[in-house]
C-alpha positions, 0 to 999 in steps of 0.5 A, a space after each residue: 578944653 584945657 590939658 597939661 602934658 608935663 615931663 616926669 624927669 626933665 624939661 621941655 625947654 632944653 634947646 631941643 626940638 620936640 614933636 607935638 601932635 594933637 589929634 581930635 575925634 569928635 569930642 576926644 582930644 589927644 595931645 602927645 609930646 615926643 610920642 611918649 607923653 600923652 594926655 586925652 580929654 574931651 570937649 565940653 558938652 556936644 562940641 565936635 568942631 573947632 571954630 576957625 577963630 579959636 586960638 590954640 596955645 602950646 606952652 602958653 596961655 591967653 594971659 601970661 598972668 595965668 602962669 604963676 612963677 613962669 619966667 615967660 612974660 610974652 607968649 610965642 607967636 609963630 609957626 
């Protein structure tokens, strides 16, 4: 599953904290930013569970080479 939430006006890199909420109900995954911007998608086939070995990227990618034009060369790792 891959989803993009983009602000209509402005940016997320504005030195302010943002609230990111991810919910899942069986195959439906909903991502919300600041309670305003929301996107909903579905996992492939009949996948209804995430494995504990799966990674979850917020503002990143498994490979930063997949982010053309991005000033980011390393993903943020932390909590």
